[in-house]
MARVEX-638898 format. One record per residue: residue in three letters; z, y, x of N, C-alpha, C in turn. Coordinates in steps of 0.1 Angstrom, whole numbers, plus 5000, padded with zeros to 4 digits. Atoms other than C-alpha are relative to their C-alpha. Last residue first. Layout:
! MARVEX-638898
ALAZYXZYXZYX...
***
This chain:
! MARVEX-638898
UNK500250124994518747974973499249904990UNK499050085002518048314956499749875007UNK499049974986515948624967501249894999UNK500750004989512848524945501050005012UNK500150144995515248444917499449975013UNK500850095008516348814915499849855005UNK501350084992519248954936499049944988UNK499650094990519049244925501149924999UNK500050155004517949374891500349905013UNK498950025010518949724899500149864994UNK498750014993517149724930500949984992UNK499950134992513849614915501549995006UNK499950125008514149884889500349875007UNK498650015007514850144914500349894990UNK498650054991511950044935501350014993UNK500349914986509550114904501049945011UNK500649885004508649954869500150095013UNK499149905001508949604882499450144996UNK500549875004506849304882501150094996UNK499349935007507648964900499550144997UNK498750065004506248694917500950064990UNK499049944994502748874913501349904999UNK499750094990499848654901501250065008UNK499450125003499948824867500549915012UNK498950024989499249184881500849864998UNK500849984985495949254864501149965010UNK500750094999497549144830499150005012UNK499550114993500549364835498949875003UNK500650125009498649684824500449865009UNK499150055012500849954839499449904992UNK500750115007498849984872501249964990UNK501049995010499750334882499449894991UNK501449974993501550304915498950044989UNK500149854999504850324894498850045009UNK501149945007504249974884499850165002UNK499449895008506049794911499050094993UNK500949885005504649464922501050114995UNK499549915010506349194944499550124997UNK499949875003503948964962501050054989UNK499949955012503848624977500450164999UNK498849925005502348555010500150054986UNK499150085003499748305019501450054998UNK499650044992497448525035501349914999UNK500750044991495048525010500649965013UNK500450135004497748574983499049935014UNK498950064997498948895004499749854996UNK500049994984495449055003501349915006UNK501050094993495148944966500050005015UNK499950155002498349074955499249935006UNK498850064993498049394973500449874999UNK500550024987494549454959501249965009UNK500750145000495949404924499649975014UNK501250025006498149714930499549855001UNK500249945012501649844936498549974993UNK501449905003502849674965500050044987UNK499849915010505949474981498950114998UNK500749864999504949175001500550074988UNK500449995014507248855007499450155001UNK500349845003507848705042499750024983UNK498749934998509248375054500050164998UNK498950075009506548145043501250084999UNK500149975014503948365059501049954990UNK501050085007505448295093499950064984UNK499550095012507448565110498749934995UNK499750134993506848755143500549904990UNK498550045004506949095125500749875007UNK499049914993503949215145501649974996UNK500050014985502148895137500850105008UNK499250114998503148915099500149975015UNK498649995002501849255098501049895002UNK499549904987498549195113501650025001UNK500250094986497948885090500650095009UNK499050095004498749135059500249905013UNK499049924996496249395075501349914996UNK499849984984493649115079501350085001UNK498750034994494048965044500250065014UNK500150084988491049135025501549975008UNK499350115001491949304995499949905010UNK499850085011492749525014498950004988UNK498749965006491249665044500249904989UNK500349985015488749485068501250034992UNK501349985002488649505106499650034988UNK500850105007492449525110498350074996UNK499650154997494949685132499149904994UNK500450014984493750055131500149855004UNK501350014999493750025092499549995016UNK500849895006497649995096498449965001UNK501450044997500249735106499250084991UNK501049965010503649905109498749945005UNK501250054995507049835128498950034990UNK500250024986510349985129498649965004UNK501350084998510650155096499949995015UNK499650165004514050265083498949935004UNK498850024991513750645099500349844998UNK500550054984510450685084501049975009UNK499650144994511750625048499749995016UNK498850024997511750975031500549875006UNK499450095009508550935014501649985003UNK499949945015507251255029500849894991UNK499149885000508351105063500050064985UNK498650055000506550775056501350125001UNK499850075013503250945046501449965000UNK499849905009503351165076500349954988UNK498649964995503850865100500350134989UNK499150075006500950695081501450065003UNK499249935008498350975086501349934997UNK499149944992496950765115500950124993UNK500350004986495550515092500950085010UNK499849864995496550405058499750005015UNK501549974995495150055047500150145005UNK500949915008498849945047498750035004UNK501250095000501349665059498850094990UNK501249935009504449835066498849935002UNK501249974993507349615082498850054991UNK500949925008510849585071498950045008UNK500849914993513049315085498950074991UNK501550025001515549175061499150095009UNK500550064987519149145071498549965001UNK500350144999520449195039499749925009UNK498750044999521549555047500249844997UNK499449974985518049635056501449934999UNK500950114991516849505022500650005013UNK499350125007519549735004499249895008UNK498750034993518450015027500649894996UNK500350034988514849975016501449995007UNK500450154997515749964982499949955013UNK498850095004517850284983499849865000UNK499350004988514850475001501349904997UNK500850084989512350384973500949975013UNK499250134993514650434944499449935013UNK498650005004512150644922500749885008UNK499750095013509050674941501349994999UNK499850155001509050924968499849974986UNK498650034999507551294962500449835000UNK499850135005504351454970501449965001UNK499549995014504051824975500449854993UNK498849924999503251825013500850014988UNK498550074997500951555008501050085000UNK499050075009498351734987501349945005UNK499849935013496552015004500949914991UNK499849855000496651945042500350044986UNK498649974992497251575044500250144998UNK498850055007494651495015501450025007UNK499649935012492051735028501249954993UNK499649854995492251585064500350084986UNK498550004995492051245051500550125001UNK499150055014489051305027501249995006UNK499849885007487151495059500949974987UNK499249924992488051185081500150144993UNK498950075000486350935054501150095008UNK499249995013483451155050501349954999UNK499849885003482651165086500650034987UNK499049954993483250805092500350144998UNK498650075005481250695063500950065009UNK499449955012478450935074501249964992UNK499249884996478050785108500650094989UNK500649875002476950465091500950105005UNK500749994986478750145101499150125002UNK498949954991481250165072499250015014UNK499250134994478350115047500750075011UNK499949984985477250405025500949905006UNK501050094994476550254990499950045015UNK501149914996478250574973498749915007UNK500649895006480950434952498850075004UNK500150025014481550094963499450114992UNK501250075004480650195000499849954985UNK501249914997483350445000498649914997UNK500149895011486050244984498750065001UNK500250085012485849925007499550114989UNK501150084997485950095042499349924988UNK501049915003488150365026498749915005UNK500349894989490750125021498850084997UNK501350014990491449974989500050095011UNK499350114997494750074968499049905011UNK499049964992492850334950500849875002UNK500450074986489850174936501150035009UNK499950145001490750234899499849925013UNK498750055002491450604907500249825001UNK499150034988488150644919501149954999UNK500850104992486250554886500749985012UNK499950125004488850734868499549895007UNK498750034995488551064886500549864997UNK498949965007484851054882501549975005UNK498950105002482351014908501250074991UNK499250015012479251204914500749894996UNK499650125008478051214949500850014986UNK501250025009476351514966500349874991UNK501050074993478551544997498949964991UNK500449934991480951794984498849965008UNK500849905007481251604951499450095013UNK501250085005482351274972499150134994UNK500850034990484951504991498649944996UNK500749874994486251644958499249995012UNK501049955011486451304941499550155006UNK501250075001488151144971498950064992UNK500449954987491051424974498449905002UNK500449865003491751364935499250055014UNK501350025008491850984940499350154999UNK501150074994494251014969498850024991UNK500649904987496351264950498949935006UNK500749925007496651014920499250125009UNK501150045004497850774943499150094993UNK501249954993500350934960498849964996UNK500949985011503850874945498850075005UNK500249855002505350744977498950014989UNK498949934995507250404982499750144999UNK498850084998505050204964501150075004UNK499750065015502150414950501149915002UNK500549935010500950464988500249944988UNK499449865001503150285011499650064987UNK501349895003502649905011500850114998UNK500149875009505549735026498750064998UNK501149924997505949375040499850114989UNK500849935011509249235036499050095004UNK500749864999510749015063499350044987UNK499549934990513148725067499450145001UNK500749865002513148515036500650085012UNK501049994993514448175044499350115001UNK499550024988517948165032498850005010UNK499049914994517148365001500249975015UNK500949914992514148154990501050085012
***
């Protein structure tokens, strides 16, 4: 596969930045403000989906309703202002991406995040390593639908067989699978039960773990 692999599609939250708990906490607070009771555990299990999936799941509010956009915007603003400044990169995130670039691989973000992406990448310390990104603005439906993965492949200019996804949730695996792309999973996003991740090509504790095991069979001829 090493001879044909050309691009790595990158999730950000939970994969390059230790942010999944913060996303869940910000959702819980905004939901409470609007009269919806949801526990941290309920919300945390849905992190990795975009707001177009998460909010209807917890409240029944469809994405076409005005309150959906209002609550989503409020939640993003809270996350960026209160939580983002204190978040840390996942272990080995930058070093892994630097190694991938040194191997001649193209890096392109494939995330359900929106306009806050630049701030996320900067906080993860990898903003200077990323040339292209596909976000919620490029897709009608977020993960686990394949829209964002398809958009990332198009921006990278590569076929699915020449790409691999790096993510941290079952939603990354499913979105990539629907687009015909294999997935490498890091557990640092909080999914430590591998039974939910068995469809991945490989499972690692974090980016440093993947880097330390380089090259794995998925990068071999």
